[in-house]
MOPAC internal coordinates of N, CA, C and O (Angstrom, degrees):
PM7 1SCF
backbone

  N    0.0000 0     0.00 0     0.00 0    0    0    0
  C    1.4514 1     0.00 0     0.00 0    1    0    0
  C    1.5178 1   109.54 1     0.00 0    2    1    0
  O    1.2310 1   120.24 1   -49.52 1    3    2    1
  N    1.2977 1   117.15 1   130.48 1    3    2    1
  C    1.4594 1   120.17 1   177.27 1    5    3    2
  C    1.5297 1   109.24 1   -81.78 1    6    5    3
  O    1.2310 1   120.97 1     1.30 1    7    6    5
  N    1.3194 1   115.76 1  -178.70 1    7    6    5
  C    1.4608 1   120.94 1  -178.07 1    9    7    6
  C    1.5182 1   110.98 1   -52.34 1   10    9    7
  O    1.2310 1   119.74 1   -50.76 1   11   10    9
  N    1.3352 1   118.11 1   129.24 1   11   10    9
  C    1.4626 1   120.17 1   178.11 1   13   11   10
  C    1.5293 1   111.05 1   -60.20 1   14   13   11
  O    1.2310 1   120.89 1   -25.10 1   15   14   13
  N    1.3206 1   115.91 1   154.90 1   15   14   13
  C    1.4698 1   119.95 1  -179.17 1   17   15   14
  C    1.5212 1   112.53 1  -116.07 1   18   17   15
  O    1.2310 1   119.70 1   169.70 1   19   18   17
  N    1.3077 1   118.18 1   -10.30 1   19   18   17
  C    1.4557 1   121.46 1  -176.98 1   21   19   18
  C    1.5341 1   110.20 1  -101.13 1   22   21   19
  O    1.2310 1   120.35 1   -45.32 1   23   22   21
  N    1.3187 1   116.95 1   134.68 1   23   22   21
  C    1.4647 1   121.85 1  -179.82 1   25   23   22
  C    1.5370 1   109.98 1   -73.06 1   26   25   23
  O    1.2310 1   120.05 1   -27.66 1   27   26   25
  N    1.3336 1   117.50 1   152.34 1   27   26   25
  C    1.4666 1   120.85 1  -177.20 1   29   27   26
  C    1.5343 1   115.62 1   -50.56 1   30   29   27
  O    1.2310 1   118.51 1   137.89 1   31   30   29
  N    1.3324 1   120.45 1   -42.11 1   31   30   29
  C    1.4718 1   118.13 1  -179.21 1   33   31   30
  C    1.5320 1   113.96 1   -64.03 1   34   33   31
  O    1.2310 1   119.89 1   157.69 1   35   34   33
  N    1.3365 1   117.81 1   -22.31 1   35   34   33
  C    1.4554 1   121.44 1   179.64 1   37   35   34
  C    1.5346 1   113.53 1   -92.10 1   38   37   35
  O    1.2310 1   120.09 1   175.59 1   39   38   37
  N    1.3337 1   117.42 1    -4.41 1   39   38   37
  C    1.4660 1   119.92 1  -179.40 1   41   39   38
  C    1.5239 1   110.53 1   -69.82 1   42   41   39
  O    1.2310 1   120.68 1   -36.45 1   43   42   41
  N    1.3142 1   116.30 1   143.55 1   43   42   41
  C    1.4604 1   122.33 1   175.70 1   45   43   42
  C    1.5316 1   107.45 1   -71.95 1   46   45   43
  O    1.2310 1   119.33 1   -61.14 1   47   46   45
  N    1.3425 1   118.88 1   118.86 1   47   46   45
  C    1.4630 1   120.61 1  -178.39 1   49   47   46
  C    1.5294 1   113.39 1   -54.68 1   50   49   47
  O    1.2310 1   119.66 1   151.18 1   51   50   49
  N    1.3116 1   118.25 1   -28.82 1   51   50   49
  C    1.4652 1   121.51 1   178.97 1   53   51   50
  C    1.5270 1   111.81 1   -68.30 1   54   53   51
  O    1.2310 1   120.11 1   159.67 1   55   54   53
  N    1.3376 1   117.39 1   -20.33 1   55   54   53
  C    1.4616 1   121.60 1  -178.89 1   57   55   54
  C    1.5299 1   113.06 1   -98.72 1   58   57   55
  O    1.2310 1   120.19 1  -178.47 1   59   58   57
  N    1.3370 1   117.24 1     1.53 1   59   58   57
  C    1.4658 1   121.48 1   179.84 1   61   59   58
  C    1.5232 1   108.55 1   -90.83 1   62   61   59
  O    1.2310 1   120.38 1   -59.88 1   63   62   61
  N    1.3291 1   116.88 1   120.12 1   63   62   61
  C    1.4652 1   121.30 1   178.54 1   65   63   62
  C    1.5272 1   109.65 1   -71.28 1   66   65   63
  O    1.2310 1   119.66 1   -37.53 1   67   66   65
  N    1.3309 1   118.26 1   142.47 1   67   66   65
  C    1.4635 1   120.70 1   177.13 1   69   67   66
  C    1.5301 1   110.89 1   -61.20 1   70   69   67
  O    1.2310 1   120.28 1   -32.81 1   71   70   69
  N    1.3215 1   117.07 1   147.19 1   71   70   69
  C    1.4596 1   121.09 1  -178.44 1   73   71   70
  C    1.5231 1   111.96 1   -56.83 1   74   73   71
  O    1.2310 1   120.14 1   141.26 1   75   74   73
  N    1.3279 1   117.33 1   -38.74 1   75   74   73
  C    1.4638 1   118.86 1  -177.11 1   77   75   74
  C    1.5314 1   113.75 1   -79.89 1   78   77   75
  O    1.2310 1   120.15 1  -174.06 1   79   78   77
  N    1.3294 1   117.31 1     5.94 1   79   78   77
  C    1.4667 1   119.68 1   173.78 1   81   79   78
  C    1.5321 1   111.30 1   -84.48 1   82   81   79
  O    1.2310 1   120.56 1   168.65 1   83   82   81
  N    1.3339 1   116.53 1   -11.35 1   83   82   81
  C    1.4672 1   121.38 1   178.24 1   85   83   82
  C    1.5252 1   109.59 1   -88.82 1   86   85   83
  O    1.2310 1   120.94 1   -26.77 1   87   86   85
  N    1.3472 1   115.81 1   153.23 1   87   86   85
  C    1.4588 1   122.22 1   179.85 1   89   87   86
  C    1.5205 1   109.77 1  -128.21 1   90   89   87
  O    1.2310 1   120.66 1   -20.11 1   91   90   89
  N    1.3306 1   116.35 1   159.89 1   91   90   89
  C    1.4601 1   121.75 1   179.37 1   93   91   90
  C    1.5236 1   110.34 1   -51.62 1   94   93   91
  O    1.2310 1   120.87 1   -45.57 1   95   94   93
  N    1.3195 1   115.94 1   134.43 1   95   94   93
  C    1.4680 1   125.96 1   177.85 1   97   95   94
  C    1.5230 1   113.67 1    79.31 1   98   97   95
  O    1.2310 1   119.04 1  -178.42 1   99   98   97
  N    1.3347 1   119.44 1     1.58 1   99   98   97
  C    1.4642 1   120.37 1   174.97 1  101   99   98
  C    1.5260 1   109.65 1   -64.03 1  102  101   99
  O    1.2310 1   119.34 1   -48.26 1  103  102  101
  N    1.3358 1   118.87 1   131.74 1  103  102  101
  C    1.4592 1   120.93 1   175.69 1  105  103  102
  C    1.5304 1   109.67 1   -76.52 1  106  105  103
  O    1.2310 1   120.51 1   -47.04 1  107  106  105
  N    1.3244 1   116.62 1   132.96 1  107  106  105
  C    1.4605 1   121.52 1  -177.47 1  109  107  106
  C    1.5231 1   110.65 1  -140.56 1  110  109  107
  O    1.2310 1   121.53 1   -13.66 1  111  110  109
  N    1.3285 1   114.68 1   166.34 1  111  110  109
  C    1.4585 1   123.18 1   165.84 1  113  111  110
  C    1.5251 1   105.83 1  -104.44 1  114  113  111
  O    1.2310 1   120.03 1   -42.64 1  115  114  113
  N    1.3303 1   117.55 1   137.36 1  115  114  113
  C    1.4617 1   121.53 1   174.34 1  117  115  114
  C    1.5213 1   108.77 1  -122.91 1  118  117  115
  O    1.2310 1   120.67 1   -32.11 1  119  118  117
  N    1.3195 1   116.32 1   147.89 1  119  118  117
  C    1.4555 1   120.02 1  -178.38 1  121  119  118
  C    1.5164 1   110.07 1   -98.87 1  122  121  119
  O    1.2310 1   120.85 1   -70.48 1  123  122  121
  N    1.3362 1   115.97 1   109.52 1  123  122  121
  C    1.4585 1   124.11 1   176.48 1  125  123  122
  C    1.5263 1   105.91 1  -145.83 1  126  125  123
  O    1.2310 1   120.38 1   -82.80 1  127  126  125
  N    1.3332 1   116.89 1    97.20 1  127  126  125
  C    1.4790 1   121.24 1  -173.82 1  129  127  126
  C    1.5285 1   109.97 1    56.19 1  130  129  127
  O    1.2310 1   120.53 1  -136.73 1  131  130  129
  N    1.2987 1   116.60 1    43.27 1  131  130  129
  C    1.4566 1   124.14 1  -175.55 1  133  131  130
  C    1.5151 1   109.41 1   112.05 1  134  133  131
  O    1.2310 1   120.49 1   -12.82 1  135  134  133
  N    1.3139 1   116.67 1   167.18 1  135  134  133
  C    1.4632 1   120.96 1  -179.41 1  137  135  134
  C    1.5189 1   110.21 1   -77.65 1  138  137  135
  O    1.2310 1   120.46 1   -48.77 1  139  138  137
  N    1.3311 1   116.73 1   131.23 1  139  138  137
  C    1.4665 1   124.07 1  -177.70 1  141  139  138
  C    1.5238 1   109.69 1  -126.60 1  142  141  139
  O    1.2310 1   120.65 1   -34.70 1  143  142  141
  N    1.3262 1   116.36 1   145.30 1  143  142  141
  C    1.4657 1   121.15 1   176.12 1  145  143  142
  C    1.5209 1   109.15 1   -68.56 1  146  145  143
  O    1.2310 1   120.86 1   -39.84 1  147  146  145
  N    1.3367 1   115.95 1   140.16 1  147  146  145
  C    1.4538 1   120.81 1   179.44 1  149  147  146
  C    1.5128 1   111.77 1  -151.60 1  150  149  147
  O    1.2310 1   121.34 1    -6.45 1  151  150  149
  N    1.3395 1   115.04 1   173.55 1  151  150  149
  C    1.4573 1   122.99 1   178.25 1  153  151  150
  C    1.5315 1   107.14 1  -137.00 1  154  153  151
  O    1.2310 1   120.73 1   -47.31 1  155  154  153
  N    1.3151 1   116.21 1   132.69 1  155  154  153
  C    1.4600 1   121.78 1  -179.63 1  157  155  154
  C    1.5274 1   110.49 1   -66.49 1  158  157  155
  O    1.2310 1   120.74 1   -47.62 1  159  158  157
  N    1.3256 1   116.18 1   132.38 1  159  158  157
  C    1.4623 1   122.58 1   173.75 1  161  159  158
  C    1.5257 1   110.34 1  -101.88 1  162  161  159
  O    1.2310 1   120.24 1   141.87 1  163  162  161
  N    1.3396 1   117.15 1   -38.13 1  163  162  161
  C    1.4652 1   122.26 1  -179.63 1  165  163  162
  C    1.5200 1   108.17 1  -159.42 1  166  165  163
  O    1.2310 1   120.89 1   -23.80 1  167  166  165
  N    1.3441 1   115.90 1   156.20 1  167  166  165
  C    1.4603 1   120.70 1   179.33 1  169  167  166
  C    1.5230 1   109.73 1  -140.30 1  170  169  167
  O    1.2310 1   121.14 1   -32.80 1  171  170  169
  N    1.3242 1   115.43 1   147.20 1  171  170  169
  C    1.4578 1   122.47 1   174.72 1  173  171  170
  C    1.5242 1   106.76 1  -134.20 1  174  173  171
  O    1.2310 1   119.35 1    -3.77 1  175  174  173
  N    1.3155 1   118.85 1   176.23 1  175  174  173
  C    1.4690 1   119.51 1   178.09 1  177  175  174
  C    1.5352 1   113.43 1   -61.88 1  178  177  175
  O    1.2310 1   119.83 1   157.53 1  179  178  177
  N    1.3224 1   117.93 1   -22.47 1  179  178  177
  C    1.4653 1   120.60 1  -175.02 1  181  179  178
  C    1.5296 1   115.52 1  -104.53 1  182  181  179
  O    1.2310 1   120.02 1   154.76 1  183  182  181
  N    1.3527 1   117.57 1   -25.24 1  183  182  181
  C    1.4686 1   119.46 1  -174.15 1  185  183  182
  C    1.5237 1   111.18 1  -161.29 1  186  185  183
  O    1.2310 1   121.30 1   -10.39 1  187  186  185
  N    1.3484 1   115.11 1   169.61 1  187  186  185
  C    1.4628 1   121.91 1   175.44 1  189  187  186
  C    1.5238 1   108.97 1  -125.32 1  190  189  187
  O    1.2310 1   120.98 1   -29.49 1  191  190  189
  N    1.3171 1   115.73 1   150.51 1  191  190  189
  C    1.4586 1   121.61 1   171.70 1  193  191  190
  C    1.5172 1   106.28 1  -104.96 1  194  193  191
  O    1.2310 1   121.04 1   -49.30 1  195  194  193
  N    1.3399 1   115.61 1   130.70 1  195  194  193
  C    1.4588 1   121.55 1  -171.63 1  197  195  194
  C    1.5237 1   110.77 1  -131.77 1  198  197  195
  O    1.2310 1   120.76 1   -43.83 1  199  198  197
  N    1.3270 1   116.15 1   136.17 1  199  198  197
  C    1.4611 1   121.52 1   164.96 1  201  199  198
  C    1.5187 1   104.93 1   -90.17 1  202  201  199
  O    1.2310 1   120.43 1   -52.16 1  203  202  201
  N    1.3332 1   116.78 1   127.84 1  203  202  201
  C    1.4564 1   119.83 1  -174.69 1  205  203  202
  C    1.5186 1   110.85 1  -143.37 1  206  205  203
  O    1.2310 1   121.17 1   -14.94 1  207  206  205
  N    1.3249 1   115.36 1   165.06 1  207  206  205
  C    1.4599 1   121.68 1   176.74 1  209  207  206
  C    1.5230 1   108.42 1   -94.59 1  210  209  207
  O    1.2310 1   119.52 1   -72.17 1  211  210  209
  N    1.3239 1   118.53 1   107.83 1  211  210  209
  C    1.4595 1   120.36 1  -177.34 1  213  211  210
  C    1.5290 1   114.44 1   -73.27 1  214  213  211
  O    1.2310 1   119.60 1   168.78 1  215  214  213
  N    1.3002 1   118.36 1   -11.22 1  215  214  213
  C    1.4607 1   121.20 1  -179.64 1  217  215  214
  C    1.5124 1   110.61 1  -152.72 1  218  217  215
  O    1.2310 1   120.76 1    19.37 1  219  218  217
  N    1.3206 1   116.15 1  -160.63 1  219  218  217
  C    1.4565 1   120.62 1  -178.33 1  221  219  218
  C    1.5272 1   112.67 1   -86.62 1  222  221  219
  O    1.2310 1   119.89 1   172.11 1  223  222  221
  N    1.3384 1   117.82 1    -7.89 1  223  222  221
  C    1.4595 1   120.96 1   179.21 1  225  223  222
  C    1.5290 1   109.70 1   -81.99 1  226  225  223
  O    1.2310 1   119.75 1    -1.83 1  227  226  225
  N    1.3337 1   118.09 1   178.17 1  227  226  225
  C    1.4495 1   122.10 1  -175.58 1  229  227  226
  C    1.5257 1   113.73 1   -87.18 1  230  229  227
  O    1.2310 1   119.43 1   178.07 1  231  230  229
  N    1.3284 1   118.70 1    -1.93 1  231  230  229
  C    1.4584 1   120.87 1   178.02 1  233  231  230
  C    1.5164 1   111.38 1   -69.33 1  234  233  231
  O    1.2310 1   120.60 1   -18.90 1  235  234  233
  N    1.3292 1   116.46 1   161.10 1  235  234  233
  C    1.4587 1   121.25 1   178.82 1  237  235  234
  C    1.5142 1   110.17 1  -129.10 1  238  237  235
  O    1.2310 1   121.45 1   -17.70 1  239  238  237
  N    1.3165 1   114.84 1   162.30 1  239  238  237
  C    1.4491 1   122.86 1   173.84 1  241  239  238
  C    1.5159 1   108.34 1  -131.20 1  242  241  239
  O    1.2310 1   120.49 1   -16.23 1  243  242  241
  N    1.3176 1   116.68 1   163.77 1  243  242  241
  C    1.4572 1   121.72 1   176.73 1  245  243  242
  C    1.5214 1   106.97 1  -128.64 1  246  245  243
  O    1.2310 1   120.91 1   -48.19 1  247  246  245
  N    1.3325 1   115.86 1   131.81 1  247  246  245
  C    1.4577 1   120.39 1  -179.12 1  249  247  246
  C    1.5197 1   109.40 1  -153.63 1  250  249  247
  O    1.2310 1   121.30 1   -10.87 1  251  250  249
  N    1.3178 1   115.11 1   169.13 1  251  250  249
  C    1.4623 1   121.99 1   178.54 1  253  251  250
  C    1.5192 1   108.92 1  -109.29 1  254  253  251
  O    1.2310 1   120.72 1   -43.89 1  255  254  253
  N    1.3364 1   116.24 1   136.11 1  255  254  253
  C    1.4592 1   122.60 1  -176.36 1  257  255  254
  C    1.5194 1   110.05 1  -131.42 1  258  257  255
  O    1.2310 1   120.48 1   -34.55 1  259  258  257
  N    1.3295 1   116.69 1   145.45 1  259  258  257
  C    1.4620 1   120.15 1   170.57 1  261  259  258
  C    1.5216 1   108.36 1   -80.75 1  262  261  259
  O    1.2310 1   120.67 1   -13.97 1  263  262  261
  N    1.3251 1   116.33 1   166.03 1  263  262  261
  C    1.4663 1   122.22 1  -171.03 1  265  263  262
  C    1.5266 1   113.98 1   -57.40 1  266  265  263
  O    1.2310 1   119.35 1   143.47 1  267  266  265
  N    1.3193 1   118.85 1   -36.53 1  267  266  265
  C    1.4667 1   119.54 1  -176.66 1  269  267  266
  C    1.5278 1   112.58 1   -68.34 1  270  269  267
  O    1.2310 1   120.03 1   164.55 1  271  270  269
  N    1.3296 1   117.55 1   -15.45 1  271  270  269
  C    1.4610 1   122.20 1   179.99 1  273  271  270
  C    1.5289 1   112.40 1   -97.83 1  274  273  271
  O    1.2310 1   120.37 1  -168.56 1  275  274  273
  N    1.3416 1   116.89 1    11.44 1  275  274  273
  C    1.4720 1   122.60 1  -177.10 1  277  275  274
  C    1.5197 1   109.20 1  -135.07 1  278  277  275
  O    1.2310 1   120.71 1   -38.31 1  279  278  277
  N    1.3258 1   116.26 1   141.69 1  279  278  277
  C    1.4623 1   121.26 1   171.69 1  281  279  278
  C    1.5258 1   108.64 1  -148.97 1  282  281  279
  O    1.2310 1   120.11 1   -23.67 1  283  282  281
  N    1.3115 1   117.39 1   156.33 1  283  282  281
  C    1.4639 1   121.82 1  -178.68 1  285  283  282
  C    1.5211 1   111.50 1   -62.16 1  286  285  283
  O    1.2310 1   121.38 1   -29.40 1  287  286  285
  N    1.3365 1   114.97 1   150.60 1  287  286  285
  C    1.4679 1   121.55 1  -179.83 1  289  287  286
  C    1.5188 1   109.19 1  -126.80 1  290  289  287
  O    1.2310 1   120.40 1   -50.00 1  291  290  289
  N    1.3310 1   116.83 1   130.00 1  291  290  289
  C    1.4655 1   122.02 1   176.03 1  293  291  290
  C    1.5290 1   111.07 1  -101.39 1  294  293  291
  O    1.2310 1   120.11 1   152.98 1  295  294  293
  N    1.3371 1   117.39 1   -27.02 1  295  294  293
  C    1.4645 1   121.46 1  -179.92 1  297  295  294
  C    1.5252 1   109.60 1   -66.00 1  298  297  295
  O    1.2310 1   120.68 1   -39.53 1  299  298  297
  N    1.3310 1   116.30 1   140.47 1  299  298  297
  C    1.4590 1   120.90 1   178.76 1  301  299  298
  C    1.5179 1   110.59 1   -82.24 1  302  301  299
  O    1.2310 1   120.84 1   -39.29 1  303  302  301
  N    1.3258 1   116.00 1   140.71 1  303  302  301
  C    1.4583 1   122.31 1   174.13 1  305  303  302
  C    1.5229 1   107.34 1  -119.94 1  306  305  303
  O    1.2310 1   119.42 1   -65.25 1  307  306  305
  N    1.3368 1   118.71 1   114.75 1  307  306  305
  C    1.4656 1   121.04 1  -174.16 1  309  307  306
  C    1.5291 1   113.54 1   -63.67 1  310  309  307
  O    1.2310 1   119.56 1   152.76 1  311  310  309
  N    1.3023 1   118.45 1   -27.24 1  311  310  309
  C    1.4616 1   120.69 1  -179.83 1  313  311  310
  C    1.5187 1   111.71 1   -74.83 1  314  313  311
  O    1.2310 1   120.08 1   142.58 1  315  314  313
  N    1.3057 1   117.45 1   -37.42 1  315  314  313
  C    1.4586 1   121.49 1  -173.22 1  317  315  314
  C    1.5197 1   114.21 1   -98.09 1  318  317  315
  O    1.2310 1   119.61 1   148.23 1  319  318  317
  N    1.3005 1   118.34 1   -31.77 1  319  318  317
  C    1.4508 1   121.20 1  -169.68 1  321  319  318
  C    1.5240 1   114.89 1   -88.89 1  322  321  319
  O    1.2310 1   119.28 1   177.07 1  323  322  321
  N    1.3150 1   118.97 1    -2.93 1  323  322  321
  C    1.4673 1   121.20 1  -178.91 1  325  323  322
  C    1.5152 1   111.08 1  -125.76 1  326  325  323
  O    1.2310 1   120.33 1  -144.88 1  327  326  325
  N    1.3371 1   116.98 1    35.12 1  327  326  325
  C    1.4581 1   120.95 1   176.44 1  329  327  326
  C    1.5130 1   109.53 1   -78.31 1  330  329  327
  O    1.2310 1   120.73 1   -20.11 1  331  330  329
  N    1.3227 1   116.20 1   159.89 1  331  330  329
  C    1.4561 1   120.26 1   174.74 1  333  331  330
  C    1.5226 1   108.30 1   -67.49 1  334  333  331
  O    1.2310 1   120.14 1   -15.36 1  335  334  333
  N    1.3115 1   117.33 1   164.64 1  335  334  333
  C    1.4620 1   122.03 1  -179.22 1  337  335  334
  C    1.5273 1   111.77 1   -57.86 1  338  337  335
  O    1.2310 1   119.86 1   148.33 1  339  338  337
  N    1.3408 1   117.88 1   -31.67 1  339  338  337
  C    1.4547 1   120.12 1  -179.86 1  341  339  338
  C    1.5323 1   112.19 1   -86.65 1  342  341  339
  O    1.2310 1   120.18 1  -177.56 1  343  342  341
  N    1.3330 1   117.27 1     2.44 1  343  342  341
  C    1.4540 1   121.27 1   176.77 1  345  343  342
  C    1.5156 1   114.59 1    81.62 1  346  345  343
  O    1.2310 1   120.05 1  -179.37 1  347  346  345
  N    1.3329 1   117.51 1     0.63 1  347  346  345
  C    1.4569 1   120.15 1  -177.15 1  349  347  346
  C    1.5203 1   110.90 1   -96.44 1  350  349  347
  O    1.2310 1   121.38 1   -34.91 1  351  350  349
  N    1.2946 1   114.97 1   145.09 1  351  350  349
  C    1.4574 1   119.93 1   175.08 1  353  351  350
  C    1.5233 1   108.88 1   -85.66 1  354  353  351
  O    1.2310 1   120.21 1   -28.58 1  355  354  353
  N    1.3080 1   117.20 1   151.42 1  355  354  353
  C    1.4657 1   121.58 1   175.61 1  357  355  354
  C    1.5223 1   108.32 1   -84.72 1  358  357  355
  O    1.2310 1   120.54 1   -43.11 1  359  358  357
  N    1.3381 1   116.57 1   136.89 1  359  358  357
  C    1.4507 1   120.52 1   178.06 1  361  359  358
  C    1.5095 1   109.88 1  -133.45 1  362  361  359
  O    1.2310 1   121.26 1   -38.50 1  363  362  361
  N    1.3208 1   115.19 1   141.50 1  363  362  361
  C    1.4524 1   120.00 1   174.64 1  365  363  362
  C    1.5219 1   108.00 1   -94.82 1  366  365  363
  O    1.2310 1   119.65 1   -31.06 1  367  366  365
  N    1.3446 1   118.27 1   148.94 1  367  366  365
  C    1.4679 1   119.49 1   175.45 1  369  367  366
  C    1.5219 1   110.16 1   -58.82 1  370  369  367
  O    1.2310 1   120.99 1   -38.52 1  371  370  369
  N    1.3018 1   115.72 1   141.48 1  371  370  369
  C    1.4554 1   121.27 1   178.98 1  373  371  370
  C    1.5215 1   108.41 1   -89.34 1  374  373  371
  O    1.2310 1   120.36 1   -41.98 1  375  374  373
  N    1.2935 1   116.92 1   138.02 1  375  374  373
  C    1.4561 1   121.33 1   179.19 1  377  375  374
  C    1.5159 1   108.59 1   -95.02 1  378  377  375
  O    1.2310 1   120.82 1   -52.13 1  379  378  377
  N    1.3431 1   116.03 1   127.87 1  379  378  377
  C    1.4591 1   121.42 1   179.83 1  381  379  378
  C    1.5125 1   111.48 1   -72.41 1  382  381  379
  O    1.2310 1   120.59 1    -5.98 1  383  382  381
  N    1.3336 1   116.47 1   174.02 1  383  382  381
  C    1.4577 1   122.61 1  -177.48 1  385  383  382
  C    1.5193 1   113.48 1   -62.55 1  386  385  383
  O    1.2310 1   119.94 1   155.30 1  387  386  385
  N    1.3480 1   117.71 1   -24.70 1  387  386  385
  C    1.4676 1   120.07 1  -179.04 1  389  387  386
  C    1.5271 1   111.51 1   -95.43 1  390  389  387
  O    1.2310 1   120.08 1  -172.19 1  391  390  389
  N    1.3628 1   117.46 1     7.81 1  391  390  389
  C    1.4417 1   120.63 1   179.20 1  393  391  390
  C    1.5126 1   113.41 1    90.82 1  394  393  391
  O    1.2310 1   119.94 1   171.35 1  395  394  393
  N    1.3576 1   117.71 1    -8.65 1  395  394  393
  C    1.4544 1   120.84 1   179.42 1  397  395  394
  C    1.5185 1   110.38 1   -83.61 1  398  397  395
  O    1.2310 1   120.90 1   -27.89 1  399  398  397
  N    1.3020 1   115.88 1   152.11 1  399  398  397
  C    1.4495 1   120.50 1   178.25 1  401  399  398
  C    1.5234 1   109.91 1   -66.72 1  402  401  399
  O    1.2310 1   120.45 1   -44.77 1  403  402  401
  N    1.3187 1   116.75 1   135.23 1  403  402  401
  C    1.4579 1   121.48 1   177.88 1  405  403  402
  C    1.5260 1   110.34 1   -86.31 1  406  405  403
  O    1.2310 1   119.63 1  -175.42 1  407  406  405
  N    1.3254 1   118.31 1     4.58 1  407  406  405
  C    1.4583 1   121.92 1  -176.02 1  409  407  406
  C    1.5247 1   112.10 1   -92.14 1  410  409  407
  O    1.2310 1   119.00 1  -169.24 1  411  410  409
  N    1.2776 1   119.51 1    10.76 1  411  410  409
  C    1.4690 1   120.00 1   175.97 1  413  411  410
  C    1.5109 1   111.95 1   128.49 1  414  413  411
  O    1.2310 1   121.76 1    -4.12 1  415  414  413
  N    1.3187 1   114.24 1   175.88 1  415  414  413
  C    1.4553 1   120.52 1  -178.63 1  417  415  414
  C    1.5108 1   110.72 1    87.77 1  418  417  415
  O    1.2310 1   120.31 1   -29.70 1  419  418  417
  N    1.3290 1   117.01 1   150.30 1  419  418  417
  C    1.4730 1   119.47 1  -179.11 1  421  419  418
  C    1.5233 1   111.73 1   -71.74 1  422  421  419
  O    1.2310 1   121.24 1   -33.35 1  423  422  421
  N    1.3086 1   115.23 1   146.65 1  423  422  421
  C    1.4620 1   120.58 1   174.49 1  425  423  422
  C    1.5135 1   108.55 1   -86.82 1  426  425  423
  O    1.2310 1   120.44 1   -39.67 1  427  426  425
  N    1.2969 1   116.76 1   140.33 1  427  426  425
  C    1.4744 1   120.14 1  -178.11 1  429  427  426
  C    1.4916 1   110.83 1  -107.77 1  430  429  427
  O    1.2310 1   120.10 1   180.00 1  431  430  429

């Protein structure tokens, strides 16, 4: 399924999956100023917590949504769908302009 085109208030309630039908790591679309790719972090009977891409950049946000603002996603999102199991991205230390590591330690 590609990006949904209908806003949450116009969705048929019979077609909205219950919030607790989602599971951790399920790929979803969430509605926040338009439909955004996301991944379920947690679900309860009333709402889901989702890590999602709030814009076109690679940053992410985390928020809680009720069921009408969430729907399943089949399209792959490279930023969200290939995270490590612990949800953290791998980073290499950045080298400063003088060749010293910018990750700490005194400069000589």
